[in-house]
C-alpha positions as CSV (number, residue, x, y, z in Angstrom):
1,M,124.5,-40.3,91.4
2,T,120.8,-41.4,91.2
3,Y,119.8,-43.8,94.0
4,R,117.0,-46.2,93.7
5,T,115.0,-46.9,96.9
6,A,112.3,-49.3,97.9
7,V,110.1,-48.0,100.7
8,M,108.4,-51.0,102.3
9,G,105.4,-49.5,104.0
10,A,103.0,-46.8,102.8
11,G,101.9,-45.2,106.1
12,S,102.3,-41.5,106.6
13,W,106.1,-41.6,107.3
14,G,106.9,-44.2,104.6
15,T,105.0,-42.1,102.1
16,T,106.6,-38.9,103.2
17,F,110.1,-40.5,103.0
18,A,109.3,-41.6,99.5
19,K,108.6,-38.0,98.6
20,L,111.8,-36.9,100.2
21,L,113.7,-39.4,98.1
22,H,112.0,-38.2,94.9
23,D,112.6,-34.5,95.7
24,A,116.3,-35.3,96.3
25,G,116.5,-36.7,92.7
26,G,116.1,-40.4,93.4
27,E,113.9,-43.1,92.0
28,V,111.5,-44.6,94.5
29,T,108.9,-47.4,94.6
30,L,106.4,-47.8,97.6
31,W,105.2,-51.2,98.7
32,A,101.8,-51.1,100.2
33,R,99.6,-53.9,101.6
34,R,96.2,-52.7,100.4
35,P,95.0,-52.5,96.7
36,G,92.9,-49.4,97.3
37,L,95.9,-47.5,98.6
38,V,98.1,-48.6,95.7
39,E,95.5,-47.4,93.3
40,A,95.1,-44.0,95.1
41,I,98.9,-43.4,95.0
42,N,99.2,-44.4,91.4
43,E,96.1,-42.8,90.0
44,R,95.3,-39.9,92.2
45,H,98.9,-39.3,93.4
46,E,97.7,-39.1,97.0
47,N,97.9,-41.3,100.0
48,T,94.2,-41.0,100.8
49,D,94.4,-43.2,103.9
50,Y,97.2,-41.4,105.8
51,L,98.0,-38.1,104.1
52,P,94.7,-37.0,102.5
53,G,95.0,-33.7,100.6
54,A,98.8,-33.9,100.3
55,P,99.8,-34.3,96.6
56,L,102.5,-36.7,95.7
57,P,104.8,-36.4,92.6
58,E,103.6,-38.5,89.7
59,P,106.9,-40.5,89.3
60,I,106.3,-42.1,92.8
61,R,104.8,-45.5,92.1
62,A,103.2,-48.0,94.5
63,T,102.9,-51.7,94.2
64,L,101.5,-54.7,96.0
65,D,104.4,-56.8,94.9
66,P,107.4,-56.7,97.2
67,A,109.6,-58.2,94.5
68,E,108.8,-55.4,92.1
69,A,109.5,-52.8,94.8
70,L,112.8,-54.3,95.8
71,D,114.2,-54.9,92.3
72,G,117.5,-53.1,91.9
73,A,117.2,-51.0,95.0
74,D,120.3,-49.3,96.4
75,F,118.4,-48.6,99.7
76,V,115.6,-50.6,101.3
77,A,113.7,-48.3,103.7
78,L,111.7,-50.3,106.2
79,A,108.6,-48.4,107.3
80,V,106.3,-51.0,108.9
81,P,105.1,-51.0,112.5
82,A,108.1,-52.0,114.7
83,Q,106.5,-55.1,116.2
84,T,105.7,-56.5,112.7
85,L,109.3,-56.0,111.3
86,R,110.5,-59.5,112.0
87,D,107.7,-61.3,110.2
88,N,107.6,-58.9,107.3
89,L,111.4,-58.8,106.7
90,S,111.6,-62.6,107.0
91,A,109.3,-62.8,104.0
92,W,111.3,-60.3,102.0
93,V,114.8,-61.6,102.7
94,P,115.0,-63.8,99.5
95,L,114.1,-60.7,97.5
96,L,116.6,-58.3,98.9
97,P,119.2,-57.0,96.4
98,P,122.8,-57.9,97.2
99,G,124.6,-55.0,98.7
100,A,121.6,-52.9,99.4
101,V,121.7,-50.8,102.5
102,L,118.7,-51.5,104.8
103,V,117.3,-48.4,106.4
104,S,115.2,-48.4,109.5
105,L,112.5,-45.7,109.6
106,M,110.9,-47.4,112.7
107,K,111.1,-46.1,116.3
108,G,110.6,-48.9,118.6
109,V,112.1,-51.8,120.6
110,E,111.0,-55.4,119.9
111,L,108.8,-57.0,122.5
112,G,110.2,-60.3,123.9
113,T,113.8,-59.8,122.7
114,T,114.4,-56.1,123.6
115,R,116.3,-55.7,120.4
116,R,116.5,-52.4,118.6
117,M,115.2,-52.3,115.1
118,S,118.7,-52.3,113.5
119,E,119.5,-55.4,115.5
120,V,116.4,-57.2,114.2
121,I,117.3,-56.2,110.7
122,G,120.8,-57.5,111.0
123,E,119.7,-60.8,112.5
124,V,116.8,-61.5,110.2
125,A,118.5,-60.4,106.9
126,D,121.9,-61.8,108.0
127,V,123.7,-58.7,107.0
128,P,126.7,-56.9,108.7
129,E,126.0,-53.7,110.6
130,E,127.8,-51.8,107.8
131,R,124.7,-52.4,105.7
132,V,122.1,-51.3,108.3
133,A,121.3,-47.6,108.7
134,V,118.8,-45.6,110.8
135,F,117.0,-42.5,109.8
136,S,115.5,-40.4,112.7
137,G,114.7,-37.0,113.9
138,P,111.7,-34.7,114.4
139,N,109.8,-36.3,111.6
140,L,106.2,-35.2,111.7
141,A,105.0,-36.5,108.3
142,R,102.2,-34.0,107.7
143,E,104.6,-31.1,108.0
144,I,107.4,-32.6,105.9
145,V,105.2,-33.8,103.1
146,T,104.1,-30.3,102.4
147,G,107.7,-29.0,102.3
148,E,108.0,-27.3,105.7
149,P,111.7,-27.0,106.7
150,S,112.9,-29.9,108.8
151,A,115.9,-32.1,109.4
152,A,117.0,-35.6,110.4
153,V,120.0,-37.8,111.1
154,A,121.2,-40.6,108.9
155,A,123.2,-43.0,111.1
156,C,125.3,-46.0,110.1
157,V,128.5,-47.5,111.6
158,D,129.9,-47.2,108.0
159,E,130.3,-43.4,107.6
160,A,130.4,-43.7,103.8
161,A,127.0,-45.5,103.8
162,A,125.6,-42.7,106.1
163,R,126.8,-40.1,103.7
164,Q,125.2,-41.9,100.8
165,L,121.9,-42.0,102.6
166,Q,122.4,-38.3,103.3
167,A,122.9,-37.6,99.6
168,A,119.8,-39.6,98.8
169,T,117.5,-37.6,101.1
170,M,118.8,-34.1,101.2
171,T,116.5,-31.5,99.7
172,P,116.2,-27.7,99.7
173,Y,113.7,-28.0,102.6
174,F,115.1,-31.0,104.4
175,R,118.6,-31.1,105.9
176,V,120.2,-34.4,106.8
177,Y,123.1,-34.8,109.2
178,T,125.2,-38.0,109.5
179,S,126.3,-40.0,112.5
180,T,128.0,-43.3,113.3
181,D,126.1,-43.6,116.6
182,V,123.4,-46.0,115.6
183,I,122.6,-46.9,119.2
184,G,122.0,-43.4,120.3
185,V,120.0,-42.3,117.3
186,E,117.8,-45.4,117.5
187,L,117.2,-45.2,121.3
188,G,116.3,-41.5,121.0
189,G,113.6,-42.3,118.5
190,A,112.2,-45.2,120.5
191,I,112.1,-43.7,124.0
192,K,110.7,-40.3,123.0
193,N,107.5,-42.2,122.1
194,V,107.2,-43.4,125.7
195,V,107.9,-39.9,127.1
196,A,105.4,-38.4,124.7
197,L,102.7,-40.7,126.0
198,C,103.4,-39.5,129.5
199,V,103.4,-35.8,128.4
200,G,100.1,-36.4,126.6
201,M,98.6,-38.0,129.8
202,S,99.6,-34.9,131.7
203,V,98.0,-32.6,129.1
204,G,94.8,-34.7,129.3
205,L,94.8,-34.3,133.1
206,G,94.9,-30.6,132.6
207,F,98.5,-30.0,133.8
208,G,100.4,-27.1,132.2
209,S,103.7,-26.2,130.7
210,N,105.8,-26.7,133.9
211,T,104.7,-30.3,134.1
212,Q,105.4,-30.9,130.5
213,A,108.8,-29.3,130.7
214,V,109.7,-31.5,133.7
215,L,108.6,-34.7,132.0
216,M,110.5,-33.8,128.8
217,T,113.7,-32.9,130.6
218,R,113.6,-36.0,132.8
219,G,112.6,-38.1,129.9
220,L,115.7,-37.0,128.0
221,A,117.8,-37.9,131.1
222,E,116.3,-41.4,131.2
223,T,117.1,-41.8,127.5
224,A,120.7,-40.7,128.0
225,R,121.1,-43.0,131.0
226,L,120.0,-46.0,129.0
227,G,121.9,-45.0,125.9
228,M,125.2,-44.6,127.7
229,A,124.7,-48.0,129.4
230,L,124.4,-49.5,125.9
231,G,127.4,-47.7,124.6
232,A,125.8,-44.6,122.9
233,D,127.5,-41.2,122.6
234,E,125.8,-39.0,125.2
235,H,126.1,-36.0,122.8
236,T,123.7,-37.7,120.4
237,F,120.8,-37.0,122.9
238,A,121.4,-33.3,122.7
239,G,120.8,-33.3,118.9
240,L,118.1,-33.9,116.4
241,A,117.6,-37.6,117.2
242,G,117.4,-36.9,120.9
243,M,116.1,-33.5,122.1
244,G,114.8,-32.6,118.6
245,D,112.6,-35.6,118.2
246,L,111.5,-35.6,121.8
247,T,110.4,-32.0,121.6
248,A,108.4,-32.5,118.4
249,S,106.7,-35.6,119.7
250,C,105.8,-34.1,123.1
251,V,104.5,-30.7,122.0
252,S,102.8,-31.3,118.6
253,P,99.1,-32.2,118.3
254,L,100.2,-34.1,115.1
255,A,102.3,-36.5,117.3
256,R,100.3,-39.8,117.6
257,N,101.9,-40.9,121.0
258,R,101.2,-37.5,122.6
259,T,97.6,-37.6,121.3
260,F,97.2,-41.2,122.5
261,G,98.4,-40.2,126.0
262,E,96.2,-37.2,126.0
263,N,93.1,-39.3,125.4
264,L,94.1,-41.6,128.2
265,G,94.5,-38.6,130.5
266,R,91.0,-37.4,129.6
267,G,89.5,-40.6,130.9
268,M,89.3,-43.0,127.9
269,T,90.3,-46.6,128.5
270,L,93.2,-48.1,126.7
271,E,90.9,-50.2,124.5
272,Q,88.9,-47.1,123.6
273,V,92.0,-45.1,122.6
274,I,93.3,-48.0,120.5
275,A,89.9,-48.1,118.8
276,V,90.0,-44.5,117.7
277,T,93.7,-44.3,116.9
278,K,94.1,-44.8,113.1
279,Q,97.9,-45.2,113.1
280,T,100.3,-47.1,115.3
281,A,101.5,-45.3,118.5
282,E,104.8,-47.2,118.8
283,G,105.3,-46.2,122.4
284,V,102.3,-48.2,123.6
285,K,103.9,-51.5,122.9
286,S,107.6,-50.5,123.0
287,S,107.2,-49.1,126.5
288,E,107.3,-52.6,128.0
289,A,110.3,-53.6,125.9
290,V,112.2,-50.4,126.8
291,L,111.5,-51.0,130.5
292,E,112.8,-54.6,130.2
293,L,115.9,-53.4,128.4
294,A,116.5,-50.8,131.1
295,R,116.2,-53.5,133.9
296,K,118.6,-55.7,132.1
297,H,121.2,-53.0,132.3
298,N,120.2,-51.8,135.8
299,V,119.1,-48.4,134.6
300,E,116.4,-46.4,136.4
301,M,113.6,-45.1,134.1
302,P,110.8,-43.9,136.4
303,I,108.8,-42.2,133.6
304,T,108.9,-45.4,131.5
305,E,107.8,-47.4,134.6
306,A,104.9,-45.0,135.2
307,V,103.7,-45.4,131.6
308,V,103.9,-49.2,131.7
309,S,102.1,-49.2,135.0
310,V,99.2,-47.1,133.6
311,L,99.0,-49.0,130.3
312,Y,99.3,-52.6,131.5
313,H,98.9,-52.7,135.3
314,G,95.8,-50.6,135.8
315,T,97.4,-47.9,137.8
316,P,95.2,-44.7,137.7
317,I,97.0,-41.9,135.9
318,K,96.8,-39.4,138.8
319,E,98.3,-42.0,141.1
320,A,101.2,-42.6,138.7
321,A,101.8,-38.9,138.5
322,I,101.9,-38.5,142.3
323,S,104.3,-41.4,142.5
324,L,106.6,-39.8,139.9
325,I,106.7,-36.4,141.7
326,S,107.1,-37.9,145.2
327,R,110.2,-40.0,144.4
328,S,113.3,-39.1,146.4
329,P,115.2,-36.5,144.4
330,K,118.8,-36.9,143.4
331,P,121.4,-34.4,142.4
332,E,120.6,-32.8,139.0
333,R,123.3,-33.3,136.4
334,Y,123.3,-34.3,132.8
335,G,122.5,-37.9,132.2
336,V,121.2,-38.6,135.7
């Protein structure tokens, strides 16, 4: 079966996802906000803003018109910044094809409501959870768009819908697994951004591999604690959407949250780093929402607390690091 997909958002990951869909044999239309980017994709077959030098297949078309992009879509992949989802989707609701599965490519938690992206989609579009899917994993766009081997998880409470999304995105270089644990897959993607910020800060301070390993391991434990409190399957966090995504985001210089944190660790102010960061580092805003969500469920997340303290309360990074290390230790076991 040939699936038709509208990808709403032409950033690096949205564009890469469009290429995956094409390479898997599907039809895809990209919606973009800027005329210059639409022209570059359609005429030069390249996303000159976010993925310069990476050729795109000619059949991938971009448009400024959301109605044109959404017309007849089997899947609607939402690839806008997490904190803009509610406003964007509200405008698109009247145009959504009946029965289309809405796919979240975003990795964040909404400020103010602490809702996960799938919850925002269900609320705004007024669709049942069986029509909302999440696609997540170690998804560094620059590597995937050039065909390097990678993988991800397609999650939906409706297993049949997850398998359809799997079929729509599986290519010879990109393997897709399925899951019904939407909560776990989604939290893994959102919280790893916060942990990657902290790892980046440690790199910027000059700390080495031991420190990074500690932060990654304890960050995974924080993620699992919150996930289990919200009803996720703990095993999800040992997979691609948990440990896999966390590892890629914490170790790769291509990962925007790690790079953002590294610049902070080297002494730049928050405003300076924002000014030089071309793409959205979701963890910067989502960190506050993640911490609020954790507090609602009485879950300790000291790494997240440290990141929020540095970003929004003026705590010096070295002071936050000392505070983390000097905390009273507890027994080490999975999920603690």
